[in-house]
KEKE-3310 file (N, C-alpha, C; in steps of 0.2 Angstrom, whole numbers, plus 5000, padded with zeros to 4 digits):
npx = (5005:5010:5021:5012:5005:5019:5020:5009:5011:5023:5021:5012:5019:5030:5019:5014:5027:5034:5028:5030:5043:5044:5039:5047:5058:5056:5052:5065:5072:5065:5065:5072:5068:5081:5080:5087:5087:5090:5091:5087:5102:5116:5127:5140:5145:5146:5136:5129:5138:5139:5127:5125:5134:5130:5119:5124:5133:5122:5113:5098:5094:5090:5088:5091:5087:5089:5080:5078:5080:5084:5090:5105:5123:5138:5152:5166:5158:5146:5151:5156:5148:5141:5151:5152:5138:5141:5149:5141:5129:5138:5133:5120:5107:5101:5089:5086:5076:5068:5060:5052:5061:5079:5092:5110:5122:5113:5108:5120:5122:5112:5116:5123:5114:5106:5094:5083:5071:5058:5045:5036:5032:5045:5061:5075:5091:5101:5117:5132:5144:5146:5154:5156:5161:5164:5164:5169:5176:5174:5164:5170:5179:5175:5170:5184:5190:5204:5211:5224:5235:5248:5255:5260:5264:5256:5243:5238:5230:5216:5204:5201:5188:5192:5196:5195:5196:5210:5215:5222:5219:5204:5203:5211:5202:5193:5196:5198:5183:5178:5188:5179:5166:5167:5172:5158:5152:5159:5151:5139:5137:5143:5136:5125:5126:5128:5134:5147:5142:5129:5128:5132:5123:5115:5119:5123:5120:5105:5090:5079:5060:5057:5048:5052:5065:5067:5060:5075:5085:5089:5082:5074:5064:5045:5037:5032:5034:5029:5028:5043:5046:5040:5048:5063:5059:5056:5069:5078:5073:5062:5046:5031:5023:5040:5046:5050:5066:5071:5082:5091:5103:5105:5094:5091:5086:5072:5071:5078:5068:5058:5065:5065:5050:5050:5054:5049:5037:5029:5023:5026:5030:5024:5032:5037:5040:5051:5048:5057:5063:5069:5079:5088:5094:5108:5124:5137:5156:5163:5175:5188)
npy = (4994:5006:5007:5008:5022:5029:5027:5036:5049:5053:5050:5062:5073:5072:5072:5087:5096:5093:5097:5112:5115:5110:5121:5133:5125:5130:5144:5151:5148:5154:5166:5183:5199:5213:5223:5235:5247:5263:5271:5286:5298:5295:5287:5276:5265:5252:5239:5243:5238:5226:5218:5224:5214:5204:5202:5204:5189:5182:5173:5169:5184:5196:5207:5224:5233:5251:5259:5273:5285:5298:5312:5315:5312:5307:5309:5299:5287:5287:5289:5275:5267:5273:5269:5252:5249:5253:5244:5232:5237:5232:5219:5216:5224:5238:5249:5264:5270:5283:5290:5299:5309:5311:5317:5327:5316:5305:5309:5306:5292:5287:5289:5282:5271:5263:5268:5281:5284:5296:5302:5316:5326:5323:5326:5330:5330:5344:5345:5348:5355:5355:5359:5362:5371:5374:5388:5392:5400:5413:5411:5401:5409:5419:5411:5408:5397:5394:5382:5375:5367:5358:5354:5346:5353:5366:5365:5357:5358:5364:5370:5368:5371:5381:5389:5406:5402:5406:5415:5408:5392:5395:5393:5382:5375:5380:5376:5362:5357:5363:5354:5340:5345:5346:5331:5327:5332:5330:5315:5314:5320:5311:5298:5303:5306:5318:5333:5347:5357:5357:5351:5358:5370:5365:5364:5371:5368:5369:5362:5354:5347:5332:5331:5343:5338:5329:5337:5342:5334:5325:5314:5300:5294:5299:5290:5275:5263:5251:5254:5253:5241:5235:5237:5235:5219:5217:5222:5213:5201:5192:5185:5192:5196:5201:5190:5197:5201:5211:5223:5229:5239:5230:5231:5224:5209:5210:5217:5208:5198:5203:5206:5195:5190:5200:5196:5183:5187:5190:5201:5220:5225:5236:5251:5266:5280:5291:5308:5322:5338:5350:5359:5348:5342:5339:5336:5329:5333:5328:5327:5323)
npz = (5000:5005:4994:4980:4986:4987:4973:4966:4971:4966:4950:4952:4954:4944:4933:4938:4938:4926:4917:4918:4919:4907:4900:4905:4900:4887:4886:4890:4878:4867:4856:4861:4866:4875:4887:4894:4909:4912:4924:4932:4941:4933:4940:4940:4932:4929:4935:4923:4913:4913:4910:4899:4894:4895:4886:4877:4874:4875:4866:4862:4867:4854:4851:4856:4869:4877:4886:4893:4907:4913:4921:4917:4922:4926:4917:4916:4918:4911:4896:4897:4895:4883:4874:4876:4873:4858:4856:4858:4849:4834:4836:4837:4833:4844:4852:4857:4871:4875:4891:4903:4905:4896:4892:4891:4900:4897:4885:4878:4880:4873:4857:4856:4852:4836:4831:4836:4851:4855:4865:4865:4873:4880:4888:4883:4874:4880:4879:4882:4898:4915:4926:4944:4957:4975:4984:5002:5013:5016:5026:5031:5037:5047:5056:5062:5057:5050:5034:5031:5015:5011:4995:4980:4967:4955:4953:4958:4971:4965:4964:4976:4988:5001:4997:4989:4972:4959:4944:4934:4939:4936:4924:4920:4922:4913:4901:4903:4904:4888:4880:4884:4881:4870:4866:4867:4858:4847:4847:4846:4835:4826:4830:4827:4813:4810:4804:4813:4814:4811:4824:4832:4833:4842:4855:4866:4879:4879:4882:4874:4869:4865:4855:4845:4845:4837:4826:4826:4822:4833:4836:4830:4831:4837:4850:4859:4874:4868:4854:4852:4856:4847:4834:4838:4839:4827:4819:4823:4818:4824:4823:4827:4845:4855:4864:4882:4892:4905:4912:4927:4936:4952:4967:4978:4984:4982:4969:4961:4960:4953:4943:4937:4936:4927:4914:4911:4905:4890:4888:4887:4909:4917:4919:4926:4923:4933:4939:4930:4937:4927:4933:4936:4924:4920:4913:4922:4927:4937:4950:4961)
capx = (4994:5014:5023:5007:5005:5024:5020:5005:5014:5028:5018:5008:5023:5031:5015:5015:5034:5039:5024:5033:5048:5045:5037:5051:5064:5054:5053:5071:5073:5063:5071:5068:5071:5083:5079:5091:5085:5093:5086:5090:5108:5121:5137:5142:5146:5150:5131:5128:5141:5141:5123:5127:5140:5129:5116:5130:5133:5113:5109:5092:5090:5093:5089:5092:5083:5092:5077:5081:5074:5090:5094:5112:5126:5146:5156:5166:5150:5142:5156:5161:5143:5140:5156:5149:5134:5143:5153:5136:5130:5141:5135:5111:5100:5103:5087:5084:5069:5069:5053:5052:5071:5085:5096:5115:5125:5108:5108:5126:5122:5109:5118:5128:5108:5103:5090:5081:5063:5056:5040:5033:5033:5053:5066:5080:5096:5108:5120:5134:5148:5147:5159:5154:5164:5159:5171:5165:5181:5171:5161:5175:5185:5171:5169:5189:5193:5209:5213:5231:5238:5253:5254:5268:5259:5255:5239:5236:5222:5213:5195:5197:5183:5193:5199:5194:5200:5213:5212:5225:5214:5198:5205:5212:5196:5189:5199:5193:5178:5178:5187:5177:5160:5169:5170:5152:5148:5158:5151:5132:5139:5144:5131:5117:5126:5127:5139:5149:5139:5124:5127:5135:5119:5110:5126:5122:5118:5099:5084:5072:5056:5057:5045:5057:5073:5065:5062:5082:5089:5094:5082:5075:5054:5042:5035:5033:5039:5026:5031:5051:5049:5036:5053:5066:5057:5057:5075:5081:5070:5059:5039:5026:5026:5045:5050:5054:5070:5072:5087:5096:5109:5101:5089:5093:5083:5065:5075:5080:5064:5055:5065:5065:5045:5046:5057:5044:5033:5025:5023:5030:5025:5024:5036:5033:5048:5048:5047:5062:5066:5074:5085:5097:5099:5118:5132:5144:5160:5165:5181:5185)
capy = (4999:5012:5008:5009:5028:5031:5029:5039:5054:5052:5054:5068:5077:5068:5078:5094:5096:5090:5103:5119:5111:5112:5127:5137:5130:5131:5152:5151:5146:5160:5175:5191:5207:5213:5229:5238:5251:5269:5278:5292:5300:5290:5289:5271:5261:5244:5234:5241:5234:5218:5218:5225:5211:5198:5202:5201:5183:5181:5172:5173:5191:5197:5217:5226:5240:5255:5263:5279:5290:5299:5318:5313:5311:5309:5308:5291:5281:5289:5290:5268:5266:5271:5263:5247:5250:5254:5236:5227:5235:5226:5210:5214:5230:5243:5253:5269:5274:5289:5292:5309:5313:5305:5322:5326:5309:5300:5308:5304:5285:5286:5295:5274:5267:5264:5273:5283:5287:5298:5303:5323:5330:5320:5331:5329:5338:5346:5346:5352:5352:5358:5357:5365:5372:5379:5393:5392:5401:5417:5406:5397:5415:5419:5405:5406:5392:5392:5378:5376:5362:5357:5352:5347:5353:5370:5366:5349:5360:5367:5369:5368:5376:5382:5397:5407:5400:5410:5414:5404:5387:5396:5392:5377:5372:5379:5370:5355:5358:5364:5347:5336:5345:5344:5323:5325:5334:5323:5308:5316:5319:5304:5295:5305:5306:5328:5341:5346:5363:5355:5350:5366:5374:5363:5363:5376:5365:5368:5356:5350:5343:5325:5334:5347:5336:5327:5342:5347:5329:5324:5311:5295:5296:5296:5284:5274:5257:5248:5253:5252:5235:5232:5240:5229:5214:5216:5222:5207:5195:5190:5187:5191:5199:5196:5189:5204:5201:5216:5221:5235:5237:5225:5233:5219:5201:5213:5218:5201:5195:5211:5206:5187:5190:5206:5191:5180:5188:5192:5210:5224:5223:5245:5257:5270:5288:5296:5314:5323:5344:5353:5358:5342:5343:5343:5332:5333:5330:5326:5329:5320)
capz = (5002:5005:4989:4980:4986:4982:4966:4962:4973:4959:4947:4953:4956:4936:4929:4938:4937:4921:4912:4922:4915:4897:4899:4906:4899:4879:4885:4891:4869:4863:4856:4867:4866:4880:4890:4901:4910:4914:4929:4938:4937:4930:4945:4940:4924:4932:4932:4914:4908:4916:4909:4890:4892:4898:4880:4871:4876:4877:4858:4864:4863:4848:4849:4864:4870:4881:4890:4897:4910:4916:4917:4913:4927:4927:4910:4915:4918:4900:4888:4897:4893:4876:4872:4875:4865:4851:4853:4854:4840:4827:4834:4838:4834:4849:4849:4861:4870:4883:4893:4905:4905:4893:4893:4893:4899:4898:4877:4875:4880:4866:4852:4852:4849:4827:4832:4846:4849:4862:4867:4859:4881:4885:4889:4880:4873:4887:4876:4892:4901:4919:4934:4949:4964:4980:4991:5009:5012:5018:5032:5038:5040:5052:5063:5064:5054:5045:5031:5025:5011:5008:4990:4975:4959:4956:4950:4966:4975:4959:4967:4984:4993:5006:4996:4980:4963:4953:4936:4930:4942:4931:4912:4917:4923:4906:4896:4903:4903:4883:4879:4887:4878:4864:4866:4870:4854:4840:4850:4847:4828:4823:4829:4822:4808:4808:4806:4816:4811:4816:4831:4835:4834:4850:4858:4870:4885:4880:4882:4869:4869:4860:4845:4845:4848:4830:4821:4823:4817:4836:4840:4825:4833:4842:4849:4865:4875:4864:4844:4853:4858:4840:4831:4840:4838:4819:4817:4828:4815:4828:4821:4832:4849:4859:4874:4885:4897:4908:4917:4928:4944:4955:4971:4982:4980:4978:4962:4957:4961:4950:4933:4934:4935:4919:4911:4910:4902:4886:4888:4895:4912:4919:4920:4927:4922:4939:4936:4936:4938:4922:4936:4938:4917:4917:4912:4926:4927:4945:4953:4967)
cpx = (5008:5020:5017:5009:5010:5020:5015:5008:5022:5027:5011:5014:5027:5025:5015:5020:5037:5033:5027:5038:5051:5044:5040:5058:5062:5057:5058:5074:5074:5063:5066:5069:5073:5083:5085:5089:5088:5088:5089:5099:5115:5129:5140:5141:5145:5145:5128:5134:5142:5131:5122:5130:5136:5119:5119:5129:5129:5112:5102:5092:5095:5092:5091:5092:5084:5085:5080:5077:5078:5091:5104:5117:5135:5150:5160:5163:5147:5144:5157:5152:5141:5146:5155:5144:5135:5145:5147:5131:5132:5138:5123:5112:5100:5096:5085:5077:5070:5061:5053:5061:5076:5090:5101:5119:5120:5106:5115:5125:5119:5110:5120:5121:5108:5098:5087:5076:5063:5050:5038:5035:5042:5057:5071:5086:5101:5112:5127:5135:5146:5150:5157:5160:5160:5166:5164:5172:5181:5166:5165:5180:5179:5170:5176:5192:5197:5211:5220:5232:5241:5251:5259:5264:5255:5247:5233:5229:5218:5206:5192:5191:5185:5194:5196:5198:5203:5210:5217:5220:5207:5200:5204:5205:5191:5191:5196:5186:5175:5183:5182:5170:5164:5167:5164:5150:5151:5152:5141:5132:5142:5138:5125:5119:5126:5134:5140:5146:5133:5123:5127:5129:5111:5115:5127:5120:5106:5093:5077:5066:5057:5054:5050:5064:5073:5069:5071:5087:5093:5089:5078:5066:5053:5037:5035:5037:5036:5030:5040:5050:5046:5043:5057:5064:5058:5064:5078:5076:5066:5049:5034:5027:5033:5042:5054:5058:5071:5077:5089:5097:5103:5099:5089:5088:5077:5067:5076:5073:5058:5060:5065:5057:5042:5051:5054:5039:5033:5026:5026:5027:5026:5031:5037:5040:5046:5049:5054:5063:5069:5079:5093:5095:5103:5121:5138:5148:5161:5171:5182:5194)
cpy = (5006:5012:5010:5017:5031:5032:5035:5047:5057:5052:5060:5074:5078:5074:5085:5098:5097:5096:5111:5118:5115:5118:5133:5136:5131:5141:5155:5153:5151:5165:5179:5194:5209:5220:5232:5244:5255:5272:5281:5295:5295:5293:5283:5269:5253:5238:5234:5238:5226:5215:5218:5218:5203:5196:5199:5198:5180:5179:5173:5177:5194:5205:5217:5234:5246:5262:5270:5286:5293:5308:5320:5308:5313:5308:5300:5288:5282:5288:5280:5265:5264:5266:5254:5244:5250:5247:5231:5229:5233:5219:5209:5223:5232:5247:5258:5273:5278:5293:5297:5311:5309:5312:5322:5321:5306:5300:5305:5296:5284:5284:5287:5271:5267:5269:5275:5286:5292:5301:5313:5324:5324:5327:5329:5333:5337:5345:5348:5350:5355:5355:5361:5366:5376:5382:5394:5396:5409:5416:5403:5403:5416:5418:5403:5400:5391:5384:5380:5370:5364:5353:5352:5346:5359:5370:5358:5352:5365:5365:5368:5372:5381:5390:5397:5403:5404:5408:5411:5395:5390:5392:5387:5374:5371:5376:5365:5354:5360:5357:5342:5339:5345:5336:5322:5326:5328:5312:5309:5316:5315:5297:5298:5309:5313:5329:5343:5355:5363:5353:5355:5371:5372:5363:5366:5376:5366:5362:5358:5345:5340:5327:5337:5342:5332:5330:5343:5339:5324:5315:5307:5297:5298:5293:5280:5267:5254:5247:5252:5247:5232:5231:5235:5224:5211:5215:5215:5198:5192:5189:5187:5195:5193:5194:5196:5200:5208:5218:5230:5237:5234:5232:5229:5213:5205:5214:5212:5198:5197:5208:5199:5189:5194:5198:5184:5182:5192:5197:5214:5224:5231:5247:5265:5276:5291:5303:5319:5332:5343:5353:5353:5341:5343:5336:5334:5329:5330:5327:5326:5323)
cpz = (5000:4999:4981:4979:4985:4976:4963:4965:4967:4953:4944:4952:4948:4932:4929:4937:4929:4916:4912:4917:4911:4897:4901:4903:4888:4881:4885:4883:4864:4863:4860:4864:4873:4881:4897:4902:4912:4917:4934:4935:4938:4933:4943:4935:4924:4929:4925:4911:4909:4910:4899:4888:4891:4891:4875:4868:4873:4870:4857:4863:4858:4846:4853:4864:4875:4883:4896:4901:4915:4915:4912:4920:4926:4919:4910:4912:4911:4895:4890:4893:4884:4871:4871:4871:4860:4848:4855:4848:4833:4830:4833:4835:4840:4847:4857:4863:4876:4882:4896:4904:4900:4892:4897:4894:4897:4887:4873:4874:4874:4861:4850:4846:4838:4827:4837:4845:4856:4863:4866:4868:4882:4884:4887:4878:4879:4885:4878:4894:4908:4923:4940:4956:4970:4984:4995:5013:5018:5026:5037:5042:5049:5056:5064:5062:5048:5040:5030:5021:5009:5001:4984:4968:4960:4956:4958:4969:4972:4960:4972:4985:5000:5004:4989:4975:4961:4949:4935:4934:4936:4921:4913:4918:4915:4900:4896:4901:4894:4882:4881:4883:4871:4862:4864:4859:4850:4843:4848:4837:4825:4824:4827:4817:4801:4805:4811:4819:4815:4821:4835:4837:4841:4856:4865:4877:4884:4880:4879:4872:4864:4855:4844:4843:4840:4825:4818:4821:4825:4840:4830:4824:4838:4843:4859:4864:4871:4858:4846:4853:4851:4839:4831:4837:4830:4814:4818:4825:4820:4827:4829:4838:4855:4864:4876:4895:4901:4914:4919:4933:4947:4962:4974:4979:4979:4969:4957:4952:4957:4943:4931:4932:4927:4916:4909:4909:4895:4881:4891:4903:4913:4920:4919:4926:4926:4936:4939:4934:4934:4926:4937:4929:4917:4915:4915:4927:4934:4945:4959:4971)
residu = (MET:LYS:LYS:ARG:THR:LYS:PHE:ILE:LEU:ILE:VAL:ILE:ILE:ILE:LEU:VAL:VAL:LEU:PRO:LEU:GLY:ILE:SER:THR:LEU:ARG:LYS:ALA:LEU:THR:PRO:ALA:VAL:GLY:ILE:LEU:ARG:ILE:GLU:GLY:PRO:ILE:GLU:ASP:SER:LEU:GLU:TYR:LEU:GLN:ILE:ILE:ARG:GLU:PHE:GLU:GLU:ASN:ASP:GLN:VAL:ARG:ALA:VAL:ILE:VAL:ARG:LEU:ASP:SER:PRO:GLY:GLY:LYS:VAL:GLY:PRO:SER:GLN:GLU:ILE:HIS:GLU:ALA:LEU:LEU:ARG:LEU:LYS:GLU:LYS:LYS:PRO:VAL:VAL:ALA:SER:MET:ALA:SER:VAL:GLY:ALA:SER:GLY:ALA:TYR:TYR:ILE:ALA:CYS:ALA:ALA:ASP:THR:VAL:TYR:ALA:LEU:SER:GLY:THR:MET:THR:GLY:SER:ILE:GLY:VAL:ILE:LEU:GLN:PHE:PHE:ASP:VAL:SER:THR:GLY:MET:GLN:LYS:LEU:GLY:ILE:VAL:ALA:GLU:SER:ILE:THR:GLY:GLY:GLU:LEU:LYS:SER:ALA:GLY:SER:SER:PHE:ARG:PRO:MET:THR:ASP:ALA:GLU:ARG:ARG:TYR:PHE:GLU:ASP:MET:ALA:ARG:ASP:VAL:HIS:ASP:GLN:PHE:LYS:GLU:ALA:VAL:ALA:SER:GLY:ARG:GLY:MET:SER:ARG:GLN:GLN:VAL:GLU:GLU:TYR:ALA:ASP:GLY:ARG:VAL:LEU:THR:GLY:ARG:GLN:ALA:LEU:SER:ALA:GLY:LEU:ILE:ASP:LYS:LEU:GLY:GLY:LEU:ASP:GLU:VAL:ILE:GLU:ASP:ALA:GLY:LYS:ARG:GLY:GLY:ILE:GLU:GLY:LYS:PRO:ARG:ILE:ILE:TRP:ARG:GLN:PRO:SER:GLU:GLY:ILE:TRP:GLY:SER:VAL:ARG:ASP:TYR:VAL:ARG:SER:LEU:SER:PRO:VAL:PRO:LEU:GLY:VAL:ALA:GLY:ALA:ASP:ARG:SER:PRO:ALA:TYR:PHE:ARG:PHE:GLU:TYR:SER:ILE:GLN)
# end
C-alpha cells in the first residue's frame, strides 16, 4: 500500500513539475528582446556594462532596447556605457527609448543606438558640460577656521572649497570643460550622422522636447515603449510579440525577483518614469 502511495505521489509530481519545466525551458529558448533600464543620475557604469555583456553573449537576445529615464550624470560612466553599446551594436540591433527625461549624459548614451525614440514631451538634449565648485572660505573666516594645504604641483589643490579660485585655475577648468564638451559633440555628430556645424546649433546646453529634438535631427522617431519593442523585435527578426528580458542594476532581492518575473512576461509590465526637474539636467564632471 505504501509503495503504491509513493508511486502515485511520484506520478503526480512528474505530471505537475515536468510541464512547468518544459514550459520554462521553451520560454528560455524563445527569441527575446533585452531591455536595459537606466534610471536616475548616472554615477557608475559597472553593473550596466555587465548587463550589456550578458545581452551580447545571450544568443536568444536578438535585439536590445536601452530604456532611459535619466537627467545625465558623470562623464566617465556615460562614455563607458556609450562605448559598450557601440560594440554591442556591431552584433545586434540597439534601440534607445527615452521616457520622461533623456538628457545630457543619458542623451550621450542614446547616441550609440541605431535608432532613438522619445515621447513628444520628453526632455532631452542638454548637450553641455558643467563643473561646479563651492567656496566656503568666507564662512570659515567668520568662524575662525583656517585650512592649509601642502601640495606638490601648482594645480593640485585647484578647485579647493577652502579658498577663492585663481584666474589660472579658472582657465584650467574652462579648458577641461571645453575638451569634454568637444568629445560630447563628436559623439553626437558621429551617432546622429550630423555635421559638427549642425550639432553646434544645439550644443549650448539647451533642453529640447521630444518633438523639438525630432525636428532638429537629434532623435529618429516619436513613440512609446510598445512601439519601440515592436520595432526592436522586427530588427531582430522576431515574428509576433517578442519575449522581454528586463535588466537594470540590482536593488537587492526584491529587484532580482521583479526582474525575473518581468523576464517571463511576453508583454511589458508597467515602467513608471520618475518625474525629473529640469534643474537636474546636467552632464556632470566630478572631480574627487
